[in-house]
Structure formats: C-alpha cells, structure tokens
C-alpha positions as CSV (number, residue, x, y, z in Angstrom):
1,M,17.2,200.9,11.8
2,T,18.6,197.9,12.5
3,L,18.6,194.2,11.1
4,S,16.3,191.7,11.5
5,I,16.5,188.1,11.0
6,Y,14.1,185.8,11.4
7,L,14.4,181.7,10.4
8,M,11.3,179.6,11.3
9,T,11.0,176.0,10.9
10,P,7.8,173.5,11.7
11,E,10.2,173.3,15.2
12,R,11.7,176.2,15.9
13,V,12.3,180.3,15.6
14,L,15.3,181.8,15.7
15,H,15.9,185.3,15.6
16,A,19.1,187.2,15.5
17,S,19.3,191.2,15.5
18,D,22.4,193.9,15.5
19,A,22.1,196.0,19.0
20,R,23.1,199.5,17.3
21,I,21.1,202.8,16.9
22,S,22.4,205.5,14.8
23,Y,21.2,209.1,15.3
24,G,20.1,210.4,11.9
25,L,22.5,212.5,9.7
26,S,24.9,213.4,13.1
27,G,26.5,209.6,12.4
28,E,26.4,209.2,15.5
29,Y,25.3,206.2,17.6
30,R,25.7,203.1,20.0
31,D,26.0,199.7,20.4
32,N,23.9,198.1,23.1
33,A,20.6,199.2,22.1
34,R,18.3,195.9,22.4
35,K,15.7,195.1,20.0
36,L,13.8,192.4,21.5
37,M,11.8,191.2,23.9
38,F,9.7,187.5,24.4
39,Y,6.2,187.9,24.8
40,A,4.8,184.4,26.8
41,S,0.8,184.5,27.6
42,P,-0.6,180.5,28.3
43,A,-1.6,180.8,24.6
44,N,1.8,181.8,23.0
45,R,5.2,181.9,23.5
46,M,6.8,184.8,20.7
47,I,9.8,186.7,20.2
48,L,8.9,190.3,19.5
49,S,11.7,192.6,18.1
50,F,11.6,195.9,16.6
51,S,13.5,198.2,13.5
52,G,13.2,201.8,12.5
53,L,12.3,204.6,15.1
54,A,14.1,204.0,18.4
55,E,12.5,206.3,20.5
56,I,9.1,207.7,21.2
57,K,7.2,211.1,22.8
58,T,3.9,210.8,23.6
59,A,1.6,212.7,25.5
60,E,2.3,210.6,29.3
61,S,5.9,210.9,29.0
62,D,9.6,212.6,27.6
63,L,11.8,210.3,25.4
64,E,11.5,206.7,25.6
65,T,13.4,204.1,24.3
66,I,10.5,201.6,22.3
67,E,11.2,198.5,24.6
68,Q,10.4,201.0,28.4
69,W,7.4,202.2,26.3
70,L,6.0,199.0,25.4
71,V,6.7,197.8,29.5
72,R,5.4,200.7,30.5
73,I,1.6,199.8,28.7
74,M,1.7,196.6,28.8
75,S,-0.5,195.6,31.2
76,S,-3.1,198.0,29.2
77,L,-3.0,195.1,26.4
78,D,-4.9,192.6,25.9
79,R,-2.8,188.8,26.1
80,T,-5.4,186.7,25.9
81,T,-4.1,185.5,22.5
82,A,-1.4,186.8,20.0
83,Y,-3.9,188.6,17.8
84,T,-5.6,190.4,20.3
85,F,-2.2,191.5,21.5
86,A,-0.7,192.9,18.9
87,S,-4.1,194.7,18.3
88,T,-4.4,196.3,21.1
89,L,-0.8,197.6,20.6
90,L,-2.0,198.9,17.4
91,D,-4.3,201.1,19.2
92,Q,-1.3,202.5,21.3
93,L,1.2,202.5,18.8
94,S,-0.4,204.6,15.9
95,P,-1.2,207.7,18.0
96,A,2.1,206.8,20.3
97,V,4.0,207.6,16.7
98,E,1.6,210.5,15.8
99,S,2.4,212.6,18.3
100,T,6.2,211.4,18.0
101,A,5.8,212.9,14.2
102,L,4.4,216.1,15.8
103,A,6.9,216.5,17.9
104,F,10.0,216.3,15.8
105,G,9.2,217.4,12.8
106,G,9.9,215.9,9.8
107,A,12.1,213.5,11.4
108,D,11.6,209.3,10.2
109,T,9.0,207.9,12.6
110,R,8.5,205.0,10.5
111,L,8.5,201.9,12.7
112,C,8.4,197.9,12.4
113,V,7.3,195.4,14.9
114,V,7.4,191.5,14.3
115,L,5.8,188.9,16.7
116,A,6.9,185.2,16.1
117,G,6.6,182.0,17.9
118,F,4.6,179.6,18.7
119,A,0.6,179.6,19.4
120,R,-1.6,177.4,21.4
121,G,-3.5,175.4,18.6
122,Y,-1.1,175.7,15.5
123,G,1.3,173.0,14.3
124,V,3.0,175.7,12.8
125,P,4.9,178.9,13.4
126,Q,2.3,182.1,13.4
127,T,4.0,185.6,12.6
128,L,2.3,189.0,12.9
129,W,3.9,192.6,12.1
130,L,2.5,195.6,12.4
131,S,4.2,198.8,10.2
132,N,4.0,201.9,9.0
133,F,6.9,201.4,6.5
134,D,5.6,201.9,2.7
135,A,6.8,198.3,2.3
136,P,6.1,196.8,5.4
137,W,7.9,193.5,5.1
138,R,10.3,192.1,3.4
139,G,10.6,187.8,2.8
140,L,13.4,186.5,1.1
141,G,13.6,182.8,-0.2
142,I,17.0,181.1,-0.1
143,A,17.9,178.1,-2.3
144,T,15.3,175.2,-2.9
145,Y,15.2,175.1,0.7
146,F,13.0,178.1,1.5
147,G,9.7,179.7,0.8
148,L,9.1,182.4,0.2
149,L,7.9,184.4,3.4
150,P,5.9,186.2,3.1
151,P,3.9,186.3,0.2
152,P,2.8,189.7,-1.7
153,D,-0.7,188.9,-1.0
154,V,-0.7,188.4,2.0
155,P,-3.7,190.5,3.6
156,I,-4.0,193.1,6.0
157,L,-5.7,192.0,9.2
158,R,-6.5,196.0,10.6
159,T,-5.6,199.3,9.9
160,A,-5.2,202.4,12.9
161,G,-4.0,205.3,11.3
162,A,-0.7,204.5,9.3
163,F,-0.3,201.3,10.5
164,T,-1.1,198.1,9.5
165,L,-1.6,194.6,10.8
166,R,-0.8,191.7,8.9
167,G,0.2,188.3,9.9
168,I,0.4,185.0,8.2
169,W,1.8,181.1,9.0
170,S,4.7,179.5,7.6
171,S,4.4,175.8,6.3
172,A,7.4,175.9,4.7
173,S,10.1,173.7,6.4
174,L,12.9,176.4,6.5
175,C,12.2,180.1,5.7
176,L,13.8,183.2,6.5
177,L,12.5,186.5,7.3
178,I,14.5,189.7,7.2
179,H,13.5,192.8,7.7
180,G,15.3,196.7,8.7
181,D,18.1,197.5,7.0
182,F,17.2,194.9,4.2
183,M,19.2,196.6,1.5
184,A,21.9,196.3,3.2
185,L,22.8,192.6,2.2
186,D,25.4,192.3,-0.2
187,D,26.5,188.9,-2.1
188,G,28.5,188.3,1.0
189,T,25.3,188.2,3.3
190,F,23.7,185.7,0.9
191,A,26.3,183.4,0.7
192,I,26.7,183.0,4.5
193,L,22.7,183.1,4.9
194,R,22.5,180.0,1.9
195,R,25.0,177.8,4.6
196,L,20.7,177.9,6.2
197,G,19.8,174.9,3.9
198,E,22.7,172.8,4.8
199,P,23.2,170.5,7.4
200,P,23.9,170.6,9.9
201,A,22.4,174.2,10.2
202,G,19.0,172.9,9.6
203,T,18.8,170.6,12.7
204,D,21.1,172.3,15.2
205,A,19.6,175.6,16.5
206,N,23.2,177.0,17.5
207,V,25.1,176.5,13.8
208,A,21.9,178.1,12.6
209,C,22.0,180.9,15.0
210,D,25.6,180.9,14.5
211,I,25.1,182.2,10.7
212,L,22.7,184.6,11.3
213,V,25.0,186.5,13.4
214,E,28.3,185.9,10.8
215,A,25.3,187.5,8.3
216,I,24.5,190.4,10.6
217,R,28.5,191.5,11.2
218,Q,29.4,191.1,7.1
219,V,26.6,193.9,6.2
220,A,27.9,195.5,9.6
221,Y,32.0,195.3,8.3
222,A,30.8,195.9,5.0
223,N,30.1,199.0,5.9
224,P,31.3,200.3,9.4
225,N,29.7,203.3,9.6
226,G,26.1,202.0,8.7
227,P,23.3,201.8,10.9
228,V,23.9,198.3,11.3
229,G,26.2,197.3,14.1
230,P,28.5,193.5,14.4
231,D,27.2,193.1,18.0
232,C,23.9,190.8,18.3
233,W,21.8,189.5,20.5
234,T,20.4,186.3,19.4
235,Q,16.7,183.9,20.8
236,I,15.4,180.5,20.4
237,I,12.0,179.1,21.4
238,E,11.0,175.8,20.4
239,R,7.8,174.2,20.3
240,A,9.1,171.3,22.1
241,S,10.3,173.3,24.9
242,Q,8.7,176.2,27.0
243,T,11.8,178.1,27.7
244,S,13.4,180.5,25.3
245,V,17.2,180.0,24.7
246,Y,19.2,183.8,25.0
247,A,22.2,184.4,23.7
248,R,24.2,187.5,23.6
249,H,27.0,187.9,20.9
250,F,29.0,191.1,21.9
251,R,33.1,191.7,20.7
252,D,33.2,193.8,24.6
253,P,31.0,192.2,26.9
254,N,31.3,195.5,28.9
255,V,28.8,197.3,26.5
256,Q,26.1,194.9,27.1
257,T,22.5,195.8,28.5
258,Q,21.1,194.1,30.8
259,N,18.8,190.7,29.2
260,P,16.0,191.2,26.6
261,L,12.8,191.5,28.8
262,F,10.1,189.3,29.5
263,F,6.3,190.1,30.0
264,G,3.0,188.2,30.1
265,P,1.5,186.2,33.2
266,V,3.3,186.2,36.2
267,A,3.1,182.2,35.7
268,A,4.6,182.4,32.2
269,I,7.9,184.7,33.6
270,R,8.5,182.2,36.0
271,S,8.8,179.2,33.5
272,V,10.3,181.3,30.7
273,L,14.2,181.9,31.6
274,S,16.9,182.9,30.3
275,Q,20.5,181.8,30.2
276,E,22.6,184.1,32.4
277,L,26.0,183.5,32.6
278,P,28.0,187.0,34.2
279,S,30.5,184.9,35.8
280,Y,31.3,182.3,33.3
281,Q,34.7,183.6,32.3
282,T,35.7,184.4,36.3
283,A,34.5,181.3,36.7
284,L,36.7,179.7,34.3
285,A,39.6,182.1,35.8
286,R,39.3,179.8,39.0
287,L,38.7,176.8,37.5
288,N,42.5,177.5,36.0
289,N,44.1,178.3,39.2
290,G,43.1,175.2,41.1
291,L,40.5,176.5,43.0
292,T,37.8,173.3,41.8
293,T,35.8,173.9,45.0
294,D,32.4,176.1,43.9
295,L,29.5,174.8,43.4
296,L,28.2,173.5,39.9
297,I,25.6,176.4,39.3
298,H,25.3,179.3,36.2
299,G,28.3,180.3,35.1
300,A,30.4,177.8,37.2
301,L,28.1,175.6,35.1
302,A,29.5,176.3,31.7
303,A,32.7,177.0,32.2
304,Y,33.6,173.5,34.3
305,L,32.2,171.8,30.8
306,D,34.6,173.7,29.2
307,W,37.1,173.2,31.4
308,S,37.1,169.3,32.5
309,P,40.3,167.9,31.4
310,V,38.1,164.6,31.2
311,L,35.3,165.8,29.3
312,T,38.0,167.4,26.7
313,S,39.4,164.9,26.7
314,V,36.1,163.1,25.4
315,C,35.0,166.1,23.2
316,N,38.1,165.4,21.4
317,V,37.9,161.9,20.7
318,M,34.6,162.6,19.0
319,A,36.2,165.7,16.9
320,E,38.6,163.2,15.4
321,H,35.2,160.8,14.1
322,G,33.4,164.2,12.9
323,L,31.3,164.6,15.8
324,D,31.6,168.2,16.6
325,V,31.3,169.7,20.6
326,L,29.8,173.3,20.9
327,P,31.5,175.2,23.7
328,A,29.1,175.5,26.8
329,F,28.5,179.0,27.5
330,A,26.8,178.8,24.4
331,E,24.3,176.4,25.9
332,Y,21.0,176.2,27.9
333,L,21.7,174.4,31.3
334,P,19.3,174.4,33.6
335,D,18.3,170.5,33.3
336,L,21.5,169.6,33.2
337,Q,22.1,171.6,36.6
338,T,19.6,169.0,37.6
339,L,21.3,165.7,36.2
340,I,24.3,166.9,38.5
341,D,22.6,167.9,41.0
342,V,20.9,163.5,40.8
343,S,24.6,162.4,40.8
344,G,25.2,164.4,44.1
345,Y,29.2,165.3,42.5
346,T,28.4,169.3,43.1
347,T,31.2,170.7,42.6
348,A,34.2,170.4,39.9
349,D,36.4,168.6,41.8
350,T,34.1,166.4,43.1
351,L,32.9,165.5,40.1
352,E,35.8,165.5,37.8
353,R,37.4,162.1,40.1
354,H,33.6,160.7,39.6
355,L,34.3,160.9,35.7
356,Q,37.3,160.3,36.1
357,R,36.1,156.1,36.9
358,S,35.1,156.2,32.9
359,N,38.8,156.5,31.9
360,L,39.2,152.7,30.8
361,W,36.4,153.0,28.5
362,S,35.1,156.4,28.0
363,A,37.5,157.2,24.9
364,E,35.9,153.6,22.7
365,L,31.9,155.3,24.3
366,S,32.7,158.5,22.5
367,E,34.0,157.7,19.9
368,A,31.3,155.2,19.2
369,Y,29.0,157.7,19.7
370,A,30.2,159.9,17.5
371,R,30.3,156.8,14.7
372,H,26.7,156.5,15.6
373,L,25.8,160.2,15.4
374,V,27.5,161.3,11.6
375,A,26.0,157.5,10.6
376,E,22.5,159.1,10.9
377,N,23.2,162.5,10.0
378,G,24.1,160.4,6.4
379,G,27.9,160.2,7.1
380,K,28.2,164.2,6.7
381,R,29.5,166.0,10.1
382,V,27.6,167.2,12.9
383,S,27.4,169.1,16.4
384,T,26.0,168.2,19.3
385,F,26.2,169.8,23.4
386,R,28.9,169.4,25.5
387,R,25.8,168.7,28.0
388,R,24.6,165.7,26.2
389,V,28.5,164.6,26.7
390,M,28.3,164.9,29.7
391,A,24.8,163.3,30.2
392,L,26.3,160.1,28.2
393,L,29.4,159.9,30.7
394,L,26.9,159.9,33.9
395,V,24.1,156.9,32.6
396,G,27.7,155.7,31.3
397,L,29.0,155.5,35.1
398,N,25.4,155.2,36.5
399,P,22.4,153.6,34.4
400,D,20.1,153.4,37.4
401,R,20.7,156.9,38.9
402,Y,19.2,158.5,35.8
403,P,16.0,157.7,34.7
404,I,14.8,158.5,31.6
405,Q,11.2,160.3,33.5
406,R,12.4,163.6,35.2
407,P,12.8,163.0,38.7
408,Q,10.7,165.9,39.9
409,L,6.9,166.4,38.5
410,Q,6.8,169.6,36.5
411,R,3.5,171.1,36.3
412,P,2.2,170.9,33.1
413,N,1.7,173.8,30.4
414,D,-0.9,174.4,26.9
415,L,2.7,173.7,24.9
416,S,5.0,171.2,25.9
417,Y,6.7,169.8,29.2
418,Y,10.5,170.4,30.2
419,P,12.7,168.0,28.3
420,W,15.0,165.7,30.7
421,P,18.2,165.4,28.7
422,V,18.6,161.4,30.3
423,D,16.3,160.3,26.9
424,A,15.5,156.9,26.2
425,Q,17.2,156.9,23.1
426,L,20.5,158.0,24.7
427,K,20.3,155.6,27.5
428,F,19.4,152.6,25.1
429,F,22.9,153.2,23.1
430,V,24.9,153.4,26.5
431,S,23.4,149.8,27.2
432,E,24.1,148.5,23.6
433,F,27.7,150.0,24.4
434,F,27.9,147.7,26.8
435,R,26.6,144.8,26.3
436,N,28.3,144.4,23.0
437,R,31.4,145.5,25.0
438,R,31.5,143.1,27.4
439,N,31.1,140.5,24.5
C-alpha cells in the first residue's frame, strides 16, 4: 500500500506520495518505490499515481512493477482525452489483475489508479480513478476551506470486471483527496493538513507541498514498521503553465530511483520538464571551495542561488521584514536560466561581480519589495522564490535588457504558454522604486 495525497485548487494540482513498498506478513519493504507518473497529451496534463498492488503478473510477462506494466502497454491506450485514456486502461487493468490473482492465490490484489489534473475546455481540475476496492476512494473535508471530495454519490462511469471508473470535477477553492492507507491518519496528521487552509499554503505551492510531505512523514514516524514510509515524491502542475514541477524528499539521496516517467505524444514530452538536480551538492561544494567558473546550468545554477553572498544578504533583509525566500534546490529554474543567458553573466564569478553593483541600493530595494508583498498578503508573513529575487536584482541593474515579453517565441499549446519571470508587475515595482528613490 501507500499513502497518496492530492491537493487541488482551480489553479493547480499538487501530489505527494510515500516511497515504500511493503511485502505483506513478512514485514519486508523497500523505500525507493516510485508510484507516480505524468500523463501529457494535447488535451490533458495530469498526474497519475497508484496505491495497493505493487507488482503485476500477466500472460505476457513475469512479475512487473505497476509502472513498468503501464509503460509497456502505453502505446495501446487511447490518449485522445483523459476519459478515453482511463477507459482503455480500465479494459487492460481488469484482466491483468485477474491474472495476478490467479497466479498468487489468496494474495491481496486490490489496486487504485488516480489521474488528477487539467483537461482542455474545463476551468477546474478533473479527477478520474480506477479501483477494485470495496471503498474505492476516501475524500476528506478539512476546516471550512475545503469541500468534500468526492461526494458519496459519485456515479460509476464504466465497469470492467471488479474495477470501476469514476470521475469528478472539483470546483471548490481547496480540496483534498486521500487514497491508500487512509486509516493510518491520526490526529497529528490532521493537525498538519489543516494548515493547508492557512496562508501562505493557500497560494504558495512549495509551502503546500512541504505540508503534504510533513503529513505523510507524521504517519510514517507514528508507525515506523507500517506500510507508509517517510520518503516522498511530490509533483505540481499549474493550469497557467505547461510544465510539471517535480521534487524528491529523501533522507538519503542514494536510495532515490530515477525521475517519474512521462508519457504522451513526443511533442508533449519535450515540453514537460522535470527539475533534475543530482549535481546540486557537488556544485555547492565547488563554490564553497572557491571554484566559481562553472557555467550556471542545472544543479550549478540552483547551488549558486543558495551560495551567492549578494543574494543571501538580500534574502536576509527580506526575512527581517516578513518575506521568507525558499531555497533554490526546491525550485523550477529553466526560466531563470533564460534570464541569466540574456544577462550575459553565465558563471558564478561574473554574475556575482555584476550583482555587487547593486550594493548601493539592494538593501533598500529588498526591504521595499518585502514590505510590498507582505502588505499584499494582509500584513502576514509570506514566502517567495530565489529566482524571483534574482530577477528583481537583474532588472534593477539593467531594466532595458529584460523585456516583459519572452525574448524567444514559444510554440503555443492548447493549455498555456510558458511564463517569463520578468512580468509587468515586477518591472513596474522596480521602476517605481527608483523613481521615488531619486526624489
């Protein structure tokens, strides 16, 4: 089994699941299992996860993990819409699980597959799930910020063998869907999850993901020998962005498997990027040892953002005035990569010397920016990203170099355009700061 949590709003879907596979009465388990994928097509962007049965045995093959089996059969599924994808998956899932049950006799062969995300033409998240559980879902309403997801009378869309396919659209401002070992949830877990209805979790996806991970770890630490492990995978999809942000939360990076698999048309796969930072620690160690001439790409860029003395000083000023800046290794950075390429300062030593030119005004700008965002949040403490602070400084140093529009046109898709980190609001704030400062 597993514990899998989806947090859905009209703008984004977040997912977190533990990484443990347990082996029944033997008590054996491994803590690097991967239980999520990303499904992309011209019409849909959805997170797929599964709980219950970990391996499957079919007439075509010996034991395969569920993810291996899904990848093998993917070409035979109808990916036109999320529903046709789920429906054709249902037709293959039912006989495959029946074959597994015959091979293993009385073994527990219950399985739940969940798809949640955004479909073209719908303004709210869609959730589809295939299950042969007696109680195939568990929706939990939390505080007054949540709607119950799903309601008890959700109709069955299709049936195949012991499996049913159901689906809902979530119009509530904040909804939580939990499947897997929901019985393991305790009062401590619910206390953690209630924080999802409080600022800044309601608006900051990274903060919300941290809460989901904390909740899963609460379950794991409360029962260390149970089927839920403390290591997690998380994934975020935004309706306003074509990309999927993926992060790993492992105590020991050496036990991580590869990134969750993406599947869909080739054109969609190219545009779905996963943040991959295996080089972060190595790059950070090189910077700390004075090796500052590496190109700022991938893990080296994230390491630089956490290392930069100028940026660290600015972030400390912001923290003093109610604005926390999240660590860069938790961020999605390709757009900042483009910003730095445009700046022309593409190594740590050249970019740091460039940022040092802001020393005369960077503390004032960062304080003003922090006060501005806190005021927008009703005076309560809020968080932002290091890439955002870097964009603020780069625009302050040379506003004309960074247009509001993206410098290179991106091919449009059915769902969204890529964002460009220098938006009109940030540029307006910088121009107003310098106009008032001169006065």
